BASEDO-506391 format. One line per field, with one value per residue (C-alpha): residue number from 1; x, y, z. Coordinates in steps of 0.001 Angstrom, whole numbers, plus 500000, padded with zeros to 6 digits. Example, Ala and Ser with C-alpha at 12.3 -4.5 7.8 and 13.67 -1.06 7.14 Angstrom:
% BASEDO-506391
num = c(1;2)
X = c(512300;513670)
Y = c(495500;498940)
Z = c(507800;507140)
END
This chain:
% BASEDO-506391
num = c(1;2;3;4;5;6;7;8;9;10;11;12;13;14;15;16;17;18;19;20;21;22;23;24;25;26;27;28;29;30;31;32;33;34;35;36;37;38;39;40;41;42;43;44;45;46;47;48;49;50;51;52;53;54;55;56;57;58;59;60;61;62;63;64;65;66;67;68;69;70;71;72;73;74;75;76;77;78;79;80;81;82;83;84;85;86;87;88;89;90;91;92;93;94;95;96;97;98;99;100;101;102;103;104;105;106;107;108;109;110;111;112;113;114;115;116;117;118;119;120;121;122;123;124;125;126;127;128;129;130;131;132;133;134;135;136;137;138;139;140;141;142;143;144;145;146;147;148;149;150;151;152;153;154;155;156;157;158;159;160;161;162;163;164;165;166;167;168;169;170;171;172;173;174;175;176;177;178;179;180;181;182;183;184;185;186;187;188;189;190;191;192;193;194;195;196;197;198;199;200;201;202;203;204;205;206;207;208;209;210;211;212;213;214;215;216;217;218;219;220;221;222;223;224;225;226;227;228;229;230;231;232;233;234;235;236;237;238;239;240;241;242;243;244;245;246;247;248;249;250;251;252;253;254;255;256;257;258;259;260;261;262;263;264;265;266;267;268;269;270;271;272;273;274;275;276;277;278;279;280;281;282;283;284;285;286;287;288;289;290;291;292;293;294;295;296;297;298;299;300;301;302;303;304;305;306;307;308;309;310;311;312;313;314;315;316;317;318;319;320;321;322;323;324;325;326;327;328;329;330;331;332;333;334;335;336;337;338;339;340;341;342;343;344;345;346;347;348;349;350;351;352;353;354;355;356;357;358;359;360;361;362;363;364;365;366;367;368;369;370;371;372;373;374;375;376;377;378;379;380;381;382;383;384;385;386;387;388;389;390;391;392;393;394;395;396;397;398;399;400;401;402;403;404;405;406;407;408;409;410;411;412;413;414;415;416;417;418;419;420;421;422;423;424;425;426;427;428;429;430;431;432;433;434;435;436;437;438;439;440;441;442;443;444;445;446;447;448;449;450;451;452;453;454;455;456;457;458;459;460;461;462;463;464;465;466;467;468;469;470;471;472;473;474;475;476;477;478;479;480;481;482;483;484;485;486;487;488;489;490;491;492;493;494;495;496;497;498;499;500;501;502;503;504;505;506;507;508;509;510;511;512;513;514;515;516;517;518;519;520;521;522;523;524;525;526;527;528;529;530;531;532;533;534;535;536;537;538;539;540;541;542;543;544;545;546;547;548;549;550;551;552;553;554;555;556;557;558;559;560;561;562;563;564;565;566;567;568;569;570;571;572;573;574;575;576;577;578;579;580;581;582;583;584;585;586;587;588;589;590;591;592;593;594;595;596;597;598;599;600;601;602;603;604;605;606;607;608;609;610;611;612;613;614;615;616;617;618)
X = c(287623;287765;285579;283975;282726;281049;278635;277738;279065;278048;280974;281071;284569;285132;288557;289612;293270;295414;296977;296044;293178;291547;287778;286235;282824;281414;278449;277237;279125;282325;284655;286180;288817;290129;292735;291452;293687;292395;293720;294472;291810;292867;292772;295479;295052;295465;298633;297145;298733;296949;296013;298004;299867;300962;303668;304422;303923;305738;305208;306321;304274;303868;300829;300767;298612;296293;292681;291483;293038;291433;289884;286036;286130;288049;284995;283478;286563;285903;287935;286874;286441;288650;291361;292979;295038;295305;296697;294947;296124;293535;294071;292353;292086;291359;290457;289759;292849;294237;295667;297953;298536;301326;301570;304442;306399;309288;312844;313110;310742;312321;309738;307792;304478;301632;299813;296194;295187;291835;290927;287834;285744;285607;287579;286430;287497;287583;283797;283564;282603;285182;286717;289221;290895;293866;295740;298600;299725;300675;303890;304505;304594;302584;302668;299437;298556;295525;296567;295258;292137;290053;288811;286778;287731;287054;288199;289628;291157;293851;293699;296913;296096;297111;295897;296204;294648;296687;299697;301922;304949;306390;305200;306050;303299;303430;300609;301094;298690;298203;295639;293827;295103;297196;298109;301655;304133;306973;309978;309968;313632;315751;316478;319156;319420;321863;321070;321183;318507;314985;314673;311833;313051;310799;310588;308254;306747;303815;300930;298573;295675;295803;292817;294786;294843;298187;299125;302451;303847;305131;302796;305786;305892;303140;302006;300337;298556;299360;298061;298201;299171;302024;302534;305042;306431;307753;309216;310172;313358;314403;317904;319871;318484;316566;313202;312328;308877;306399;304074;300878;298543;295068;292400;288965;289030;292836;295373;297311;300931;303554;307083;309671;311946;314283;314283;317327;318547;322331;323266;326276;330020;331888;335610;338460;342082;345064;347983;351006;351015;354560;357420;356847;356691;353889;353417;350074;349944;347268;344436;343307;340505;338452;340942;339767;343009;346515;349853;353436;354909;358172;358266;361415;361787;361535;359651;355937;354256;351015;348620;345122;342246;339811;336408;333368;329729;326329;325168;326683;326739;329992;332518;336275;338622;342218;343527;346905;348456;351939;354608;352614;350741;348028;347713;346006;343119;341131;338014;336880;333218;331618;331472;329849;331973;333383;330774;327138;325235;328347;329972;333605;335187;338844;340412;344041;346237;349812;351620;354728;356477;358761;358611;356910;353112;350054;347682;344111;341592;337960;334942;331466;327855;326598;323660;324651;327217;328713;332491;335510;339125;342521;345504;349053;351666;354421;358126;359628;363113;365939;365786;368712;369581;369728;371267;371617;369364;367237;365861;368567;368772;371081;371482;371890;370054;369027;369725;371243;372785;371537;373322;372923;375307;374163;375349;373896;374246;375146;377748;376922;373459;372481;370668;368547;366607;363199;362670;365487;366679;368146;371136;372882;376644;379338;380507;380686;378685;379045;376614;375606;372206;372228;369762;369607;366757;365492;365869;363663;361927;361931;362021;360497;362895;362458;365649;365434;368328;368317;370506;370298;368617;367241;364010;364328;365322;363206;363409;361557;363079;362790;365665;365145;366954;366677;367868;370405;368855;365626;363435;361095;357473;356622;353369;350601;347310;344241;345173;347832;351639;353625;357362;359790;362935;365777;366926;370688;373318;374306;375313;374659;370991;369541;366359;366928;363474;364056;367774;367763;369900;368285;370460;370771;367754;368625;366117;365057;362945;360322;359506;356318;354325;350597;349354;345925;344770;343692;343577;346578;346875;350402;351238;354768;355055;357620;358624;358157;361774;363126;364494;363243;360344;361179;359360;358691;358179;356599;357113;355508;357408;356512;358737;361311;364143;364938;364749;361005;358493;356908;353227;352469;354072;353030;354464;351873;348530;348828;348405;350659;352292;353164;352910;349999;348916;345281;343254;345738;344474;347324;347361;349059;352836;355914;356188;358591;357816;360504;360647;362544;362374;361032;364325;367742;370189;367558;367785;365689;363369;359986;356916;355475;351943;350509;346794;345817;342559;343626;340592;338484;335578;334987;331705;333339;336234;333944;331828;334848;336368;333267;333410;337037;336400;333513)
Y = c(292374;293320;291951;295383;295168;291820;293167;291456;287947;285859;283698;281613;280900;278394;278751;275366;276286;279425;280668;281961;280190;280792;281374;280724;281874;280517;281670;281080;284160;284275;282697;284783;283961;285917;285117;285036;285254;282786;284005;281443;281199;282614;279710;279870;276147;275000;274407;273571;270894;272085;269813;266608;264912;261283;260407;261483;264924;265556;268274;268987;270865;271740;271180;274054;274913;277072;276981;278118;275018;271939;268701;268605;264946;263685;264225;261021;259146;260124;263310;266900;268756;271549;269454;267914;270524;270030;271184;270621;270107;270540;269003;268343;265199;265928;262283;259057;257759;255429;257472;256550;259076;258735;260919;260493;262172;264311;263559;267123;266332;265906;263180;261167;262655;260074;261122;260650;260945;261914;262044;264178;264959;268597;271703;272662;273306;269619;269080;267107;263484;261109;259104;257414;257595;255926;256068;253551;252003;248770;246865;248728;252132;255054;256771;256886;255593;255437;253039;252436;254560;254790;258339;259967;263275;266151;268180;266611;267589;265808;266529;265976;265723;263686;260653;262374;265685;268865;267374;269435;268791;268523;266003;264688;264092;262282;261725;259149;259311;256768;257781;255251;257231;260374;263101;262704;265432;264468;266360;269331;270283;273277;275550;278219;280411;283106;286397;290167;292495;291146;287373;284859;281475;278501;274802;272369;269369;267005;266001;263029;263046;265719;267444;268210;271836;273263;276358;277646;279687;282329;284382;285867;282544;281068;277763;277681;274671;273123;270118;266487;267258;269621;272470;275347;276872;280402;283324;286738;288452;292051;291395;288201;286253;283098;282019;278768;277532;274959;273489;271770;269877;268521;266501;265324;261979;261876;262797;266000;266075;268601;269244;272005;273703;276679;279053;281280;284112;283746;286808;286574;286170;289376;288694;286755;287776;286277;287788;286746;287743;286578;284218;284109;286180;286329;288311;288645;287184;286989;284605;282114;279599;278950;280756;284200;285409;283990;284434;283136;282530;281414;279511;278151;274522;274321;277615;278104;280910;282448;283409;284894;284798;287723;287140;289371;288611;290293;287659;286751;282934;282810;280146;280266;277265;276438;273299;272277;269995;268757;269336;272036;271326;273401;273625;275664;277037;279763;281358;284673;285640;287435;291202;294084;295097;298500;298740;298987;295733;293521;291159;290188;287048;286136;282693;282292;279204;278107;276755;274577;272756;269893;270453;272742;272723;274926;276226;277212;279307;278703;280767;279236;280072;276913;275262;276695;275944;279447;279489;281750;280647;282177;279985;280310;278544;277793;277457;275531;277006;276130;278566;280142;277740;279207;276935;277401;280431;279847;281688;283270;284694;287283;288168;291602;294764;297766;297380;293956;293001;289557;287735;284512;283126;281184;280083;280639;278883;280094;282222;285117;285536;288950;288888;291548;291655;293066;295187;297561;297627;294170;293737;290943;291181;288972;287801;284490;281702;282870;285556;287028;288390;290934;293300;295496;294306;296018;293606;291860;291687;290071;290995;289045;289141;287971;287285;287198;286009;286556;285183;285250;282133;281183;281729;283768;281963;283232;282480;283978;283852;285512;287316;287577;289604;288428;289663;287578;284518;285188;283901;286346;285205;288128;290100;287970;287528;285782;282119;279899;280022;276993;276785;274402;275461;274417;276113;275531;276355;279568;282285;284887;283850;284252;285747;289128;288942;285508;285884;288970;287659;284213;282158;281654;280888;280110;281297;281615;284520;284868;288373;289352;292379;293227;295669;295743;295241;291714;288725;286405;283018;281609;277995;276891;273124;270423;268635;264880;264533;265423;262496;264198;266613;270320;272490;275589;279205;281766;285550;288143;291429;294733;295647;293633;292216;291320;294837;295344;295732;292479;292272;288871;285550;281988;278774;275947;277082;274718;270959;268857;271958;273481;277281;279245;282876;282863;285633;288477;291623;293542;296873;297383;297168;294958;292132;289419;285936;284634;280822;279927;277452;277225;275809;277415;276144;273800;273017;271114;271227;272997;273567;277066;277828;281319;281722;285236;287005;290400;291552;292666;295093;297637;295974;292565;294077;295798;292680;290457;293068;292934;289162;289262;291948;290006)
Z = c(111250;114949;117728;118071;114472;115136;117719;121008;121604;124609;125701;128882;130221;133031;134669;136014;136478;136471;133263;129816;128014;124628;124502;121066;119756;116502;114417;110868;109696;111716;114268;117059;119677;122634;125278;128857;131937;134518;137863;140553;143245;146579;149026;151694;152434;148809;146804;143351;141199;138042;135164;135617;132805;132665;135143;138693;140200;143514;146107;149650;152219;155868;158090;160568;163583;161455;162657;159219;157573;159102;157842;157899;156805;159855;162078;160692;161930;165527;165647;166041;162739;164051;165654;162520;160723;156953;153641;150304;146734;143986;140555;137231;135140;131490;130814;132731;134517;137151;140032;142946;145752;148360;151475;153940;156711;155432;156566;157909;160813;164246;165003;162447;161265;161282;158102;156985;153307;151746;148036;147379;144326;143186;144100;147564;151120;151978;151749;148497;148041;149480;146623;148903;152310;154001;157281;157088;153808;155594;156159;159432;157732;159095;155719;153689;150223;147922;145163;141624;142003;138817;138308;135574;133967;136353;139334;142516;145854;147870;151588;153558;157259;160334;162254;165643;166574;166847;165003;162693;160501;157015;154449;150984;148408;145088;142591;139818;136860;134080;131455;129297;126309;126038;123626;122287;121354;119013;117703;120086;120650;121656;118694;118373;115274;114247;112609;112874;114171;114725;114344;114712;115951;115172;115988;114231;116046;115654;117921;117988;117652;114967;116571;119760;120906;122031;124033;125295;128161;128352;126173;124306;122419;120264;118730;115330;113808;110463;108575;109738;113335;112437;114900;114927;118118;117560;119472;118097;119295;118778;120170;120883;123830;124740;126121;127852;126809;128111;125468;126635;124293;125138;123343;124382;126186;126449;129035;128282;127090;128118;126852;127075;124560;124601;121636;121264;119054;119266;117221;114901;115335;114542;114848;116427;116986;118820;120709;122771;126421;127208;126293;122553;119383;116785;113581;111762;108228;105521;106381;103732;103322;106455;108691;109812;111431;110836;112609;112385;115845;117419;120717;122330;123280;127051;127243;127843;125900;127172;124379;124254;121773;121762;120123;119609;118778;118979;121494;124873;124440;122450;123513;122822;122990;122007;120265;118837;116222;115374;118001;119824;123074;124786;128565;131298;129240;130999;129481;130950;131186;128268;128791;126970;124015;123165;120377;121451;121059;121066;123550;123964;125404;125920;126349;127395;127086;127639;124577;124591;121759;120917;117125;114621;114630;114999;117647;116792;118699;117690;118698;118388;119118;120896;119154;115770;113086;113283;113872;113443;113858;114522;113631;114953;112809;115329;114669;117588;117959;120302;123164;124919;127758;131243;133875;137617;137995;141126;144146;146308;149823;151379;155073;156620;157607;155517;151791;151128;147781;146844;144003;142046;139429;136356;132921;129441;126098;123550;125274;122920;124456;125797;129175;130878;134149;135016;137098;136207;139846;139143;136827;134941;134553;133069;129649;127905;129459;133102;134302;137669;138658;141481;143116;146181;148408;151546;154478;155377;152002;148578;144908;141992;139027;135410;133442;129627;127482;123697;120911;117122;115748;119142;121015;124189;127372;130267;133984;136950;140448;143855;145581;149342;152013;155622;158980;160888;162600;160678;157887;156151;155675;153413;153434;154907;153078;154405;154745;156292;156182;157385;158029;159708;161509;163805;166992;167235;169866;168086;170558;167854;167800;171302;172701;174299;175882;177478;178264;180518;183382;183484;181144;177397;175237;171618;169023;165398;164157;161434;160207;158410;157265;157315;154682;156378;159974;160819;163153;163482;165217;165667;166591;167541;167999;168622;165409;165195;164013;167484;169517;172701;172893;172454;175015;172901;173900;171557;171503;169189;168752;167146;164179;162267;164371;167988;169449;169071;171905;173062;172076;173617;174542;175353;176746;176859;175324;172358;172120;174383;175920;172550;172283;170835;170471;169314;167657;168108;166394;164718;162963;159610;160094;160582;163106;164293;165622;167973;168187;171337;174261;177794;179114;178752;176094;174604;170885;168366;165402;165349;163184;162791;161541;161030;160234;159141;158329;157053;155066;158008;157675;160416;161376;161739;163680;166165;166635;167230;169545;171744;171918;172984;175613;177155)
END
């Protein structure tokens, strides 16, 4: 039966706080209920506290020079009714209670706010009956307190104002309430359920007394009453998701109770699979028992294999983690964020890990939906094999201009191993245990090379190194990114390494150079300093050249702009290109050790560049 079929019903609704309330009408023939939205009253001077529960409610506020928000009550204390600015906090007590109110100056104030506190009966603009007032709580404090005030059920207003006229500032307020008796809520907890499609998630709890009335926010959730104080909190979901709820229960003559719970539809787990990213081999096998995906893998002793687990679910809360048993160890786990899957309504998440081994064992990836018992697993049964041994393969440097062939010798065991290099511009030559890695590298520059050696009955031996080509008297810093690069160096009495810029007819200035590249325009600050290891202080001189090498055009130079007469070029804006730092000395034929620091900011927007350009020009 609808309300329209019942005829006219006279219902009086009194809104004592904002939010949804239920109005009930009862006659001899029917009961009717309708939800009413009680809108918050518009009072610019009031920050309502609502219906208070047991415990402490805290708020912060600001008393401003607002002539429409003043304290009418302060007139009786000898002040003008319009000269004490105020803020008010209305609240409701559903049952008799003992109340303590504290009002104090906030730590954010530049000077301490001397507060004044009023507790008034009713919800009003500060004109209700004074239930209590206080200036200074005592003990030398200028904060205010009304302690252990017995109040009946009803409406009240706290007025936060000041002792002196015309004062403003921030304040902290706390209201502690202790009811003679309270409603209790028991057993309300977070609940997560799995399922497909539409799903109603429920949580049962109990209240005392059994006659207590309970409501919940938001309105997308509901509370239904059962027998003997049993209540059921429910929320309906059309797709996986969650809702945070606040349950409030009241009963005549008792203080209200409030508790929170999150209801969630987690969806279902769809699949899990594993794969090797590098340095290992895996083959899929038939999964049995509780294992959803199975693999047989080989990892070499001394090698680290990078693996990944890919999981899918209809909800986005899935979590993926790796574990290991036996002689297998898991390190460096990284879990990516969940993303929308390739199939509509699904989500995917990947977790990578590094596996190493000392003996045979297993690694397991497990995907879960937190708060549920749902799991899927992928298991890697690992054979820990002896890997091809690579000895002596390390970073190498060659010197010259143009294309420089950089080489590095190394040995392998067993001697029958076959070795290849990646990229293909690098090659491995030699037979037996002795091999040579070589690559042509444009100077100055570097090349990252991965060498893989294979042998029957062995896991692959894999090494990654850097081959670098440098100009004479130079060290290459590479392509600068935003951040700091630090190097140390030594200026020696080498007549092949002198500064053409400093040595033009005025003596010999020995030097070391540091080349670098910028792929994007940016700001660069360069510091050249005496090293603490020098027995006598090195008086440095710093030169920045365009291009790679000693023949470039000078962009800038410095002698003593750094600390203790060290050299510094600060905030130099450079376009994309190649550059050379020349570390030399103020005095001729000086030698010694130095420290070089380069700070770069190379990701510069046009707006930032223009703004910083103006600052520099001014």
